[in-house]
N, C-alpha and C positions, 0 to 999 in steps of 0.2 A: 583629480586622481580617480574619482568615481567612474567617469566615462572610460578611463583606461582599463579599469577592472571589468567593466561591461564588455569592452572590445576583446579583452583577453579571454573572457568566458565564452564569447561567440567563437573565437578561434578554437578553443577546446572542444566545443560542440562539433565543428567541422572535422577536427582530428578524430573525435569519437566515432562519427559516422564512417569516416574513411577506414578506420581500423576494424569496424564491425561488419562491413559488408563488402562483397566483391564489387568490381568496377561497374558492372551493368546495374546492379541493384542500388549501389550507392547513389547514382544520379537520379533514381526515383525517390529514394528516402530523403536525401539531403534537402531538396526544396520544401518537402513537407515539414521537416523538423525545424528548418530555419524559419519558415512561416509560423510554426507553433511557438517558437522562441520569441519572435517579434510580437506576435499577438499577445503574449503574456506581458511583455513590457508595455504595450499599448493599454491593456486592461489595467495594469498597475498605475500608469501615469494619468490616464483620463478618467477611469471609473473608480477604482478603489481610493486613489489619492486625490483625484480631481473632483470628487464629490458627486459624480453622476450616480454611483451606486453606494448607498449608505449601508455599508456592510463591514464587519470586522470587529476587532476588540483584542483578541488574544495575539494577533499579529503585532499590534503596537506594544503589548506587554513583553513579547519576546525581544523586540528591539531594545526596550529599556533594560531587560536582563543582560543583553549583549553589551550594552554600555557599562553595566555594573561589572561584568567580567573584564572588560578592557581596563577599567579603573583598578580592579584588583591586580591585574597583570602588571600594571605600571608601578603599583605599590609593593607587591610581594614577589613578582617574577612570573615568568610564563609557564603555566602548567594547566592541567585539567582541573577545573574548579567544581566542587560538589556543593550540595545543599548545606553541608556543615560550615563552609566558609561564607556562602551567600544563600540564606534561607529561601529566597524566591526561586531558586533552581530546583525545587522539589519535583518539577516535571519539565520535560522537553529540554533538558540540559544539552543534549547533542546538537540540535539545531541552533540553540543560543550560542554555542561555542563557534559554530560555522559563521554565524552572523557577526560574532565578536571578531573573528579573524578578518572579515571584510571591513568592519569598522576600524580595526587597528591599521590595516593597510591604507585605508582612505584618510586616516587621521581625524575621523569624526563621523557623525551620522551619515549613512550612505544607503538609503532605502532602495534606490534604483539598482545599485550594485548587488544588494542582498536579493532583490527580486530576480536579477539575472542568474544568480547562483541557483535559486529555487527553480527557475525555468530550465536550467541545464539539467537538474535532477529529474524534472518531468520528461525531458527529451531522452535521458538515459533510461527512464522507465519504459518509454515507447520502444526502445531498442530491445530491452529485456522481454517485453511482451511479444515482439516479433519472434525472437529466438525461442521463447517458451511455447508459442503457438506451433512453431515448426516441430518442436520436440513432442508435443501432445499429438500431432497428426494432421495439422492443417497444411494445405498446400501453399505455395508461395503467394499466389494471388490473395487467398483468404487471410494469410498472416499479414500481408501488406495492408489489406482492408482494416484489419484489427489495429494495426499501428496508427492508421489515420483516425480511426474511431477514438482511440485513447488520447491521441494528440489534441483533439478538439472536443472531448467530452466536457460539456459546460461546467459541471461541478468541479472536476479536476482542474480545468483551465483556470477558474476563478481562484481556487485554493492553491495553485502553484504560480500565481501572479503577484504574490506578496509574501511577507514573512510568516506564513502559516507553517505548521509542521506536517500537514497532511501529505505533502509530496514526499518528504523524507520517509514517512511511515509506509506509504504505498510502495516506494522504490525498494526499501529494505525487506518488506514482507515478500514481494514478488521475486526478488532475486534470491532470497533464501529458499522459497518454494521451488523455484527454477532449478537451483542446485540440487535440492532433494530429489526432484523428479529425474534429473539427469543421472544422479547417483543410483537411483532405483533402476534406471535403464542400464547403466554400466558403471560399476564402482570405480572411484578414483579418490585416493587419499587426499589429493590436493583440494578437491571440492569440500571434503569434510573439514580440513584445516581452514578453508576460507570462511566457513560458517561461523567460526569462533568470533572474529572481529565484527562480522555482520550482525550477529546476535547481540554482541556487546553494544554496538551502536544503536540497534533497535530498542534495547533496554532503556536507553537514555532518550528515546523518542516517545514510545508508548510501551511501558513494561509488559502489560498484559498481552500484547501481540506476540511476545516471545512464546507464551504458553499456547496461544492460538496456533502457532506454527509448530509446536513441539512434536505432536504425534506424526505428522507427515515427515518431519526431519528425521525423527528416530527411525521410522520404518524405511526411509530412504537409505539409512546407513546400515541398519542391522540385517536387512533382507534385500540386498540389491539384485541378487541373481535369480530369484524365484518370484513367481506371482504372489502378490499380497492376498491374504485370506482374512475372512472375518475373525477366525480364531486367533490369527497372529495379531490383528488389531486389538482385540480384547486383552490378550496377554501383555502386549506392549503397554497398553493403557494402564493395566494393573501395576506392572513393574514401575512405570514412570511415576504413578501416584504414590506407590510405596516408598520409592527412593526420595521423592520430594518431601513427603511427610517426615521421614526419618532425618533428612538433612536439616529441615527446619527445627525439629526437636533438638538436634545436636547443637545448632547455632542460635537457638531461641528466636532469631529473626533471620529470614532467608527469602529466596525468590517466591516460594509458595505462599509464605506469610504476606508478602507484598501483593501478590496476585489476589489473595483472599481479601485483603484490606481494600484494594481498589474495587473489587467486585461488590463487596458489602456497601461501600460508599456509594457506588453507582445505583445500587438497588434500594438504598435507604429512602424512606418516605420523604425526608427533608430535601434530598437531592432531586427526587422525581417531581416533587411539588414545585421546586424552584425551576426546574427545566420546563415544566408545563405552564409556568407563568409567562404567557406571551401569546402572540397571535398564532404561532405555529405549535403551541403546546397541546398535548394529548393526555388525557387521564382515562385509565381503564378501571372498570368496576371489578377489581380483583380481590377486594376485601383485605388489602394489605399484604397479600401473598403474591410475590412476584411471579410465581409459576402458574397462577390462575390466569385465565384468558390468554394463554400462550399462543393459540392460533391467530386471533386478531392482532396480537402484538407482532407476530412474525410477518403478517400481511402488511402492517404499517412499516415494519423495518425494511422490507424489500420493495414495496410497491407504492408507498406514499410519496408525494401528495396525490390524492385521488382527484378526478375531474371536478367533484363537488366540494372540495376543500376550500374554505374561505381563508383569508389571511393577507399578508403583506404582498407588495408587488414582487419582491424577490421570490416568495413562495409561488406566486402565480407563474412567474417565468420558469420555475422548476417543473411545472406541469409539462412543458415542452420536452424537457429532457426525459421525464419519466415515461412518456409515450414511446420514446426511443428504447428505453430500458425494457418496456413490455415486450417489444419485438426481440430484443437480445435474449431475454429470459425464455421466450418461446423457442428461439433457435437453440438455446443451450440445452433444452430438454431433448431436442432432436439430436444434438451432438452427443449428449450423455447416452442416449440409446445406441448410437453408433459405437461409442467407446465400450459400452457394455458387451457388445457383440465381439469386438476385435481387441480391446485392450483394457480389461477390467482393472488391472493393477493401477494404471494411470488414472482411471476414473475414480477409484477408491481413494487414491492419494489426494486428488483435488477435493473430493467430498469430505475428507477428513479435516479440511480447513473450512469449507463452505458451511457445513452443517453446524459444528460447534460454535463458530463465530456468529452465525445468524441467531442461534438460540441464546448465546450470551448477550448479544446486543438487544434482543427482544425483551429480555428480563429487565433491562434498564431503559427501555423505550419510553420517552415522555415528551419528545420534541422533534418535529419533522425536520426542522432546519438543522438540528444537530445530527440526526441520523443520516441526513444527506451526506455529511462529511464522513461519519464513522463507517458507513457501508462501502466506501470507495474500494478498499481492497477486495471485499466480497464481490462487488460488481466486476472488477477486473478479472478475478479468477473465474467467475461465471462466464465472462465474455470469451475466455479460452475455449470453453465448450461450444459457444456459438460459432467460433472460427472453424471448429471441426465440422459443424453442420454446413457451413458455407463452402466447404471443400468438395471437390469432385472425387469420389472414391476411385474412379478408373484412372485418374491422373496421379493420385498419391494415396494409396491404401492406408487405412489406419493400422493395419497389421505391422507396417514398417514405417513409422513416422519420420525417422531421419536416417539419412545414409551414414555409414561409418565416417566418411570424410567430414560431413557436417557435425557429427558428434565430436570429432577431434577438434574442430575449429569453433564449436559452439560453446556450451556451458562447461567447458573443462576448467575454466578459471572464472573468478567473479567479474573479471573485466571482459565484456563481449569481444569475441575474436572474429577474425575475418571468416565468413562462411557463405 
């Protein structure tokens, strides 16, 4: 049954590509995504589960939680299970339920089928990145180049080849930001309604990412017709904080309290010391204040491992990817300058995610291997700016990133449309 599920997921991938692109572009995208899908299954079977690459830990934990969910369903009935019923579901309950559905269908452990589902999510992310790049102002060639970059980005490839939650996190974050950017371009109530279930799902993957996305999402809804301004950003941030604090005061426990608890736990000395205990660990002389040494922490968050960094073989392999990221970040600066001239509202919306997320992660930075995974959404959003830099302004000016027809068939709904 496991191989039947893998085959069914492969068919869904083909249907997704067919529904997302026109005939001409579909035949360019489909081979790339099929190859990306197969590559993830190969990495899963030969490297992560075959012992070639000694990596992982939480992926196995999520599988065990999925088995617990299946056992609960058989005893108590089919429904969404929370940490109150199974204490181990205090985090990543969303992916665990997806894996549980696969295990339930297969009648037992099905790591390959679960990996196929995660690979499908990764391919869906590639489609979203293409659509997002076109919305931001990249031309077709550059958006396709970005799709290929995301499909085979080593860190993302490894973490979407097994039962990790990073692929779910990246997909949900990017599709939420895509809808927000589309809504800022042209308001559509359906996009706002689609954000509800997406944010709910993201909450059960990485709760704090809901708050990382909050300001771009709010501005995409409340001010879709006019250019964003710094004053509007500050006012929206103040209103959002005020509402969050009073909501938590009223309920005693709430989203903001959860976010604060997670942030304090990540910034605690015990957690930072624990994360720094290993070959890829890093400790900063900040005197116990997480806001000290913020500059070096941001550099490590975005640019590590450095060429001189010692560590495990996995860490050394990561240096190959980081050289590619240096080029992407350089191109992103050029793309940001172009957007600053032609589409400041879109640039500001992207920066409202990039900057707070980078600072938040920098205050908890203590492990290069961990930050490699955490920064995936930041790298993806930054790469959108790089795609703008790769584009030829005379072919597709940044002043008019998408045509009305593309906007209608693009991010009008959470499911990518033909465009």
